[in-house]
DOFI-322412 format. One record per residue (C-alpha): chain; x, y negated, z. Coordinates in nm, 2 decimals, always signed. Layout:
BEGIN
A | X | Y | Z
...
END
This chain:
BEGIN
A | +0.00 | +0.00 | +0.00
A | +0.13 | -0.35 | -0.09
A | +0.11 | -0.59 | +0.21
A | +0.18 | -0.96 | +0.19
A | +0.32 | -1.13 | +0.51
A | +0.34 | -1.50 | +0.48
A | +0.59 | -1.65 | +0.73
A | +0.74 | -1.30 | +0.74
A | +1.09 | -1.42 | +0.81
A | +0.97 | -1.62 | +1.11
A | +0.93 | -1.52 | +1.47
A | +0.60 | -1.33 | +1.47
A | +0.61 | -1.25 | +1.10
A | +0.95 | -1.07 | +1.12
A | +0.83 | -0.86 | +1.42
A | +0.52 | -0.76 | +1.23
A | +0.73 | -0.69 | +0.91
A | +0.96 | -0.46 | +1.11
A | +0.66 | -0.27 | +1.25
A | +0.49 | -0.23 | +0.90
A | +0.81 | -0.11 | +0.74
A | +0.87 | +0.14 | +1.02
A | +0.52 | +0.27 | +0.94
A | +0.62 | +0.33 | +0.57
A | +0.43 | +0.03 | +0.42
A | +0.55 | -0.17 | +0.12
A | +0.59 | -0.53 | +0.24
A | +0.63 | -0.86 | +0.05
A | +0.75 | -1.14 | +0.27
A | +0.67 | -1.49 | +0.15
A | +0.85 | -1.76 | +0.35
A | +0.98 | -2.11 | +0.28
A | +1.23 | -2.07 | +0.57
A | +1.12 | -2.38 | +0.75
A | +1.14 | -2.20 | +1.09
A | +1.23 | -1.86 | +0.94
A | +1.55 | -1.70 | +0.83
A | +1.65 | -1.39 | +0.63
A | +1.87 | -1.29 | +0.92
A | +1.54 | -1.20 | +1.10
A | +1.49 | -0.93 | +0.84
A | +1.85 | -0.79 | +0.85
A | +1.88 | -0.42 | +0.91
A | +1.52 | -0.35 | +0.84
A | +1.46 | -0.02 | +0.67
A | +1.19 | +0.04 | +0.41
A | +1.04 | -0.12 | +0.10
A | +1.08 | -0.49 | +0.15
A | +1.08 | -0.78 | -0.10
A | +1.15 | -1.13 | +0.01
A | +1.02 | -1.43 | -0.18
A | +1.14 | -1.77 | -0.07
A | +0.85 | -2.00 | -0.15
A | +0.57 | -2.18 | +0.03
A | +0.20 | -2.07 | +0.02
A | +0.12 | -2.37 | -0.19
A | +0.32 | -2.20 | -0.47
A | +0.12 | -1.88 | -0.47
A | -0.08 | -1.97 | -0.79
A | +0.25 | -1.96 | -0.98
A | +0.37 | -1.63 | -0.83
A | +0.30 | -1.27 | -0.94
A | +0.14 | -1.12 | -0.63
A | -0.11 | -0.85 | -0.60
A | -0.15 | -0.75 | -0.23
A | -0.40 | -0.51 | -0.09
A | -0.37 | -0.67 | +0.26
A | -0.26 | -1.01 | +0.36
A | -0.12 | -1.13 | +0.70
A | -0.11 | -1.51 | +0.68
A | +0.13 | -1.64 | +0.94
A | +0.31 | -1.89 | +0.73
A | +0.14 | -2.20 | +0.88
A | +0.33 | -2.47 | +1.06
A | +0.29 | -2.36 | +1.41
A | +0.37 | -2.63 | +1.67
A | +0.19 | -2.95 | +1.77
A | +0.51 | -3.16 | +1.76
A | +0.57 | -3.07 | +1.40
A | +0.23 | -3.23 | +1.31
A | +0.29 | -3.53 | +1.52
A | +0.62 | -3.59 | +1.34
A | +0.46 | -3.53 | +1.00
A | +0.07 | -3.56 | +1.00
A | +0.07 | -3.46 | +0.63
A | +0.14 | -3.10 | +0.75
A | -0.24 | -3.08 | +0.81
A | -0.30 | -3.10 | +0.44
A | -0.02 | -2.86 | +0.36
A | -0.15 | -2.60 | +0.61
A | -0.50 | -2.63 | +0.47
A | -0.39 | -2.61 | +0.11
A | -0.16 | -2.32 | +0.17
A | -0.44 | -2.13 | +0.34
A | -0.68 | -2.21 | +0.05
A | -0.42 | -2.06 | -0.18
A | -0.42 | -1.74 | +0.03
A | -0.79 | -1.71 | +0.02
A | -0.79 | -1.77 | -0.36
A | -0.54 | -1.48 | -0.38
A | -0.76 | -1.26 | -0.16
A | -1.06 | -1.35 | -0.37
A | -0.88 | -1.23 | -0.68
A | -0.73 | -0.91 | -0.54
A | -1.00 | -0.81 | -0.29
A | -0.75 | -0.82 | +0.00
A | -0.85 | -0.85 | +0.36
A | -0.69 | -1.15 | +0.54
A | -0.57 | -1.16 | +0.90
A | -0.44 | -1.51 | +0.98
A | -0.29 | -1.70 | +1.27
A | -0.50 | -1.94 | +1.47
A | -0.41 | -2.08 | +1.81
A | -0.52 | -2.11 | +2.17
A | -0.43 | -2.48 | +2.15
A | -0.78 | -2.52 | +2.01
A | -0.91 | -2.49 | +2.36
A | -0.72 | -2.80 | +2.48
A | -0.92 | -2.98 | +2.74
A | -1.17 | -2.70 | +2.80
A | -1.18 | -2.52 | +3.13
A | -1.05 | -2.16 | +3.13
A | -1.11 | -1.88 | +3.08
A | -1.13 | -1.96 | +2.71
A | -1.40 | -1.79 | +2.50
A | -1.43 | -1.78 | +2.12
A | -1.78 | -1.94 | +2.13
A | -1.66 | -2.26 | +2.30
A | -1.72 | -2.59 | +2.12
A | -1.37 | -2.72 | +2.01
A | -1.29 | -3.08 | +2.09
A | -1.09 | -3.33 | +1.89
A | -0.74 | -3.34 | +2.04
A | -0.45 | -3.30 | +1.79
A | -0.34 | -3.28 | +1.43
A | -0.23 | -2.92 | +1.48
A | -0.57 | -2.81 | +1.62
A | -0.76 | -2.99 | +1.35
A | -0.56 | -2.80 | +1.09
A | -0.63 | -2.46 | +1.26
A | -1.00 | -2.54 | +1.31
A | -1.02 | -2.64 | +0.94
A | -0.85 | -2.31 | +0.84
A | -1.11 | -2.11 | +1.05
A | -1.39 | -2.29 | +0.87
A | -1.23 | -2.23 | +0.53
A | -1.21 | -1.86 | +0.61
A | -1.59 | -1.86 | +0.69
A | -1.66 | -2.05 | +0.37
A | -1.48 | -1.78 | +0.16
A | -1.68 | -1.51 | +0.34
A | -2.01 | -1.68 | +0.26
A | -1.92 | -1.77 | -0.10
A | -1.71 | -1.48 | -0.21
A | -1.74 | -1.21 | +0.06
A | -1.37 | -1.24 | +0.15
A | -1.33 | -1.07 | +0.49
A | -1.09 | -1.21 | +0.75
A | -1.00 | -1.24 | +1.11
A | -0.84 | -1.55 | +1.27
A | -0.63 | -1.45 | +1.57
A | -0.61 | -1.72 | +1.83
A | -0.27 | -1.65 | +1.97
A | -0.19 | -1.73 | +2.34
A | +0.17 | -1.85 | +2.41
A | +0.36 | -1.58 | +2.22
A | +0.72 | -1.51 | +2.32
A | +0.98 | -1.25 | +2.24
A | +1.27 | -1.14 | +2.01
A | +1.37 | -1.33 | +1.70
A | +1.27 | -1.68 | +1.82
A | +1.61 | -1.84 | +1.76
A | +1.52 | -2.00 | +1.42
A | +1.22 | -2.18 | +1.59
A | +1.48 | -2.38 | +1.80
A | +1.29 | -2.65 | +1.99
A | +0.96 | -2.51 | +1.88
A | +1.02 | -2.17 | +2.05
A | +0.79 | -2.06 | +2.34
A | +0.87 | -2.22 | +2.68
A | +0.96 | -1.88 | +2.83
A | +1.23 | -1.84 | +2.57
A | +1.35 | -2.20 | +2.59
A | +1.38 | -2.18 | +2.97
A | +1.58 | -1.86 | +2.93
A | +1.82 | -2.01 | +2.68
A | +1.89 | -2.30 | +2.91
A | +1.94 | -2.09 | +3.22
A | +2.17 | -1.85 | +3.04
A | +2.39 | -2.15 | +2.98
A | +2.37 | -2.24 | +3.35
A | +2.16 | -2.55 | +3.28
A | +1.84 | -2.65 | +3.46
A | +1.54 | -2.62 | +3.23
A | +1.33 | -2.93 | +3.19
A | +0.96 | -2.91 | +3.30
A | +0.71 | -3.19 | +3.23
A | +0.52 | -3.27 | +3.55
A | +0.54 | -3.05 | +3.86
A | +0.54 | -2.70 | +3.69
A | +0.19 | -2.61 | +3.79
A | +0.07 | -2.60 | +3.43
A | -0.03 | -2.25 | +3.33
A | -0.02 | -2.04 | +3.01
A | -0.14 | -1.70 | +2.91
A | +0.20 | -1.57 | +2.80
A | +0.18 | -1.29 | +2.54
A | +0.47 | -1.07 | +2.44
A | +0.51 | -1.05 | +2.06
A | +0.49 | -0.67 | +2.04
A | +0.13 | -0.70 | +2.18
A | +0.05 | -0.96 | +1.91
A | +0.18 | -0.73 | +1.64
A | -0.04 | -0.45 | +1.75
A | -0.34 | -0.68 | +1.77
A | -0.28 | -0.80 | +1.42
A | -0.28 | -0.45 | +1.28
A | -0.59 | -0.35 | +1.48
A | -0.77 | -0.65 | +1.33
A | -0.66 | -0.54 | +0.98
A | -0.79 | -0.19 | +1.04
A | -1.12 | -0.31 | +1.17
A | -1.44 | -0.42 | +0.99
A | -1.48 | -0.73 | +1.19
A | -1.50 | -1.08 | +1.04
A | -1.45 | -1.40 | +1.25
A | -1.21 | -1.52 | +1.52
A | -1.07 | -1.34 | +1.82
A | -0.85 | -1.43 | +2.12
A | -0.52 | -1.25 | +2.13
A | -0.38 | -1.28 | +2.49
A | -0.34 | -1.10 | +2.81
A | -0.62 | -1.25 | +3.03
A | -0.37 | -1.35 | +3.29
A | -0.21 | -1.69 | +3.34
A | +0.12 | -1.80 | +3.51
A | +0.26 | -2.13 | +3.59
A | +0.59 | -2.26 | +3.46
A | +0.73 | -2.24 | +3.81
A | +0.64 | -1.87 | +3.83
A | +0.82 | -1.82 | +3.50
A | +1.14 | -1.98 | +3.63
A | +1.12 | -1.76 | +3.94
A | +1.09 | -1.45 | +3.73
A | +1.38 | -1.55 | +3.51
A | +1.60 | -1.62 | +3.81
A | +1.51 | -1.28 | +3.95
A | +1.61 | -1.11 | +3.63
A | +1.92 | -1.32 | +3.57
A | +2.02 | -1.29 | +3.94
A | +2.06 | -1.66 | +3.95
A | +1.91 | -1.95 | +4.16
A | +1.88 | -2.23 | +3.90
A | +1.62 | -2.50 | +3.98
A | +1.43 | -2.67 | +3.71
A | +1.45 | -3.04 | +3.64
A | +1.10 | -3.21 | +3.67
A | +1.03 | -3.51 | +3.46
A | +0.73 | -3.73 | +3.38
A | +0.51 | -3.58 | +3.11
A | +0.53 | -3.81 | +2.80
A | +0.27 | -3.62 | +2.60
A | -0.08 | -3.78 | +2.58
A | -0.28 | -3.48 | +2.48
A | -0.08 | -3.22 | +2.67
A | -0.23 | -2.87 | +2.71
A | -0.26 | -2.81 | +3.09
A | -0.39 | -2.46 | +3.10
A | -0.46 | -2.17 | +2.87
A | -0.62 | -1.84 | +2.97
A | -0.78 | -1.60 | +2.72
A | -1.11 | -1.44 | +2.78
A | -1.02 | -1.11 | +2.62
A | -1.35 | -0.93 | +2.64
A | -1.45 | -0.98 | +2.28
A | -1.11 | -0.86 | +2.15
A | -1.12 | -0.56 | +2.39
A | -1.48 | -0.47 | +2.28
A | -1.42 | -0.50 | +1.90
A | -1.06 | -0.39 | +1.86
A | -1.01 | -0.19 | +2.18
A | -0.71 | -0.41 | +2.23
A | -0.55 | -0.48 | +2.57
A | -0.21 | -0.63 | +2.62
A | +0.04 | -0.36 | +2.73
A | +0.32 | -0.58 | +2.85
A | +0.30 | -0.78 | +3.18
A | +0.49 | -1.11 | +3.19
A | +0.76 | -0.94 | +3.41
A | +0.81 | -0.66 | +3.16
A | +0.82 | -0.91 | +2.87
A | +1.07 | -1.13 | +3.04
A | +1.29 | -0.82 | +3.12
A | +1.29 | -0.73 | +2.75
A | +1.35 | -1.09 | +2.65
A | +1.66 | -1.12 | +2.87
A | +1.80 | -0.79 | +2.74
A | +1.74 | -0.90 | +2.38
A | +1.91 | -1.25 | +2.41
END
């Protein structure tokens, strides 16, 4: 089976590609290498083709996938604040994906975000009314609506996975856009105090990337169409993350607290996982402690 993974040289995409190849699938990775790198695909065994291009170039490419994982979407709020025109790029790239799916009959599993729930009280459910908070979230919400449009007009089936704070191996190329767990680890491995905005009481539903990879494939194998939360259903504060990292590193590094400069900062995320559990039979297998242990060993 031919599977297209956009953003397949990036963090989540390369972990997914590794798993698909290990299962014997034929994978085409499409990536413009903005936050991806071919080094993330080194030493992978199997039938792999890498195309360095953006999703907006799809109409000019010879692609005929049977399944599409669309992860090649700019994936961090600061990216959009720096360049608001990424909103249009993200929407147009996704439209190109759905046009491709319309032509080939492919099912689409695409990346959405828990940041959509900014300002809403946890636990966060898929049926919550999304507020206006950010360029990034407006792009993701528009993508979800486009997915629904293609279902209604052309019967293209898809699932938008609202990722909750994903961390894990192969994040180096994301640099300053990497998950906070990983950024804290990198600083502490160098003996530096990680910087925390505010007092460290903000919380996240941190999800290990291998759980996300499994959720993506379960969504592909299902008959469901719509959006689903992909998280653990448990939240931890930044202070708790620092404590766990110190415990694993056998260190006693204290964070540096600073005033929060971000106007629309996400204070808390926590997935209501009941819908994903019911539909996909998915539950996260890695606790934060286990994920951090694997993360430290990897880096």
